C-alpha positions in Angstrom: 70.3 -56.0 98.7 72.5 -54.9 101.6 75.9 -57.1 102.4 76.0 -58.5 105.5 78.9 -57.2 107.9 80.3 -60.1 110.3 83.2 -59.8 113.1 86.4 -61.6 111.8 86.9 -65.0 114.6 90.4 -64.3 115.0 90.7 -60.1 115.1 87.2 -58.9 115.4 87.9 -56.6 112.4 84.4 -55.8 110.2 84.3 -58.7 107.0 81.7 -57.9 103.7 80.1 -61.5 103.5 80.1 -61.8 99.8 82.3 -62.6 97.0 84.9 -60.0 97.2 86.0 -61.3 100.6 87.9 -64.6 99.8 88.7 -65.7 103.4 85.4 -64.8 104.9 85.0 -65.6 107.6 88.5 -64.2 108.5 89.4 -60.8 107.3 92.7 -61.9 106.4 94.7 -65.5 104.8 96.8 -64.5 108.5 93.5 -64.8 110.3 92.3 -67.9 108.3 95.9 -69.6 109.0 96.4 -68.2 112.7 93.0 -70.3 113.1 93.6 -73.0 111.7 97.1 -73.4 113.7 95.1 -73.5 116.7 92.9 -76.3 115.6 96.2 -78.4 114.6 97.8 -77.7 117.9 94.7 -78.8 119.4 94.0 -75.3 121.4 90.1 -75.9 120.0 88.8 -79.1 120.7 85.2 -80.6 120.2 84.0 -81.9 123.6 82.9 -85.8 123.9 78.9 -85.9 124.5 78.6 -86.6 128.0 77.7 -90.1 128.1 81.3 -91.4 126.1 83.2 -89.2 128.3 82.0 -91.0 131.7 82.1 -94.6 129.5 86.3 -94.7 129.9 86.2 -93.0 133.2 87.3 -94.9 136.6 84.2 -95.7 138.8 84.4 -94.0 142.1 83.7 -97.4 144.3 85.4 -99.6 142.3 89.1 -97.7 141.6 90.6 -98.2 138.0 89.3 -100.2 135.7 91.4 -103.1 134.6 
């Protein structure tokens, strides 16, 4: 069976998807930690569903919520 190759999400280096690549999908511990740091500093965020985002928003015709 052929080993699958993926691109490192941080630097696009080719990475073998196998047990011999302990940081997969990243190519190295450095790339893994850079990605973790981006999540920790909120560079990446998971968006709220559209309905939840609008619940707390001010109404256009009533101004701010009280």
